C-alpha positions, 0 to 999 in steps of 0.5 A: 187381454194381456200376456204374461211371459218371461224375459231378460231385464236389466234392472239397474246400471251394471247389475247382472240381468235377471229373468222377470215376469213381463206383461205384454199388452194386446196390440193397439193401433199400428202395433203387433205382438210377435212370438219370439223364436230366436234372439241374438246377444248383441253388444248393444244389449250389454251397452244398455245394461251398462248404462252406455246408451241412456239411464231409462232403467229397467230395460227389457233387453234383446233386439236381434230377433225373428219370430211369428206374428201372433196378434195385430192391432187396428189398421195393420196391413203390412203383416198378418197373424202367422207371418214369419218376420225379422224384427228391425229398429228402423220402422220408417215413418214415410214423412220425415225429411229423409223419407220425403227426400227418397232416402228412407234408410236415414229415417229420422223418426222411426216408429216404436210401439205406443204402449209399454210392456211392464214388470208384473208390478206395473213398472214400465220397461224400456225395450232395447232399440224399441224391441225387447226380444229376450222374451217369449213375446214382445210388442212392437210397431208393425213397421218393425216387422219385416216378412221373410221366407219362413224356410230360413232358420230363426237362429240365422234370420234374426241376426239380420236385425242388427249386427249382421245387417250393420256389417253387410250394409257398411260394406255394400250400402255405405261403402259402395264396395264393388267388383274388384275393389280392395277392402280393409276391415278393422275389427273382426267381431260379428259386425266386422266379419259381416262387413267381410262377408258383405264385401265378398258378396259384392265381388271385392277382389282383395279383402284384408281383415285386421285384428289383434286376436289371431282367433278372430282373424281365423274366423275372418278367413272363413267369412271371405278375408283374402289376407289377415293382419295382426295389428298387435304385431304389425303396423296395419297401414304399412301391411295394407299398403304392401298388399295393395301395390303401395296404394291402400284400399278402396274402402276401409271399414272401422268396425271398432269405433276407437280413434286410433283404429279410425286413424289407421283406416283413414291412412290405409285407404287409397286416394279417393278411397272411402272410410266407413265408421260402423263401430260405435265410439265411446261418447267421449272419443275424439279424433284429430286428423291433418286437414290437408290430408282430409283434403288431399286424399279426397274420397269420403269419410262416412258413418254407417247407421244400421248399415244404411239399410232399408229392412223391407228391401235388404232383409228379404234379399239377404234371406234369399241369398242365405237360402241359396247357399250364397250367404252363410248366416249360420256361420255367425252362430257360435252357440244357442242358449236359453234365457237363463244364459244371457249373462254368461253370454255377455261374458263370452262376448266381452272376452271375444270367445263368440261371434254370436250367442243366440237365445232359442225359444220353443219352436225355433228349430226348423 
């Protein structure tokens, strides 16, 4: 049997999202149906709505979610009905060249559900990042379900599904931030603030938040920033060097994805320092750097995909830290909303008024 639920759909490029009836099929081999309890509103969903990722409309939006498995297909052994899970978009295949090298966090062939969810008229939907969680139920590959401690609130746990994990992982997994390191984070939205929180978790000594919005810089302080720089008023490179004895930082994280910001991050790092790009650039963006500086500064220029995370390793660990009171996931939740409020949440996000709006479904509160 199939399931008939309500979900948020982007029917065409740039058009406001609408609530539609979604048909969710019974799970086939390797698949699972998850009753979604909470789902964050992420910039990636807005990129889908604007046609910035691809043009495979209509899209079933939402991907930053937690919920409970309600049905599994043939051959599924990693999760069972009743399991509390965070959804992820890196369901590693175990067979590609990255996986066989022992680097599954780079998996080049991640799994999605084979079947399609549809509109009531049979039109096939493209689920955002293979998940589509702005719906009461969603169909995913079972590998996209990561079991975590059910004591964690879904409004907080679901945020690991994308933005928070991307930021924390950019600092810890990609940037290798360690005890006593100095870090600068450019862009203090949800991902940037998560990079700040991750740097604090890793024991960084100096954490410098850079943004053009004083409100966001105040948020960054709450996440662990030791210093803030408003780059609309002050040259951030000079300010960062002044805060680090004239040297620059060990790790500079670009959570914006703009060429000018990347250049600032490049110039703000110490010799042998690391630059991490986690902000998603516009497809037309280009950078130009003096090659002698690339050589002379040494270190590394890295990109961070999903925080280079391995969900089965990183999600449970971060949830444990959250439950111990050492990682404040709740601080990322600016508001809880209903499905009908997603379009307004996009406006708030675009204006920089929220870190995360989170759609809450029945049964989400714990």
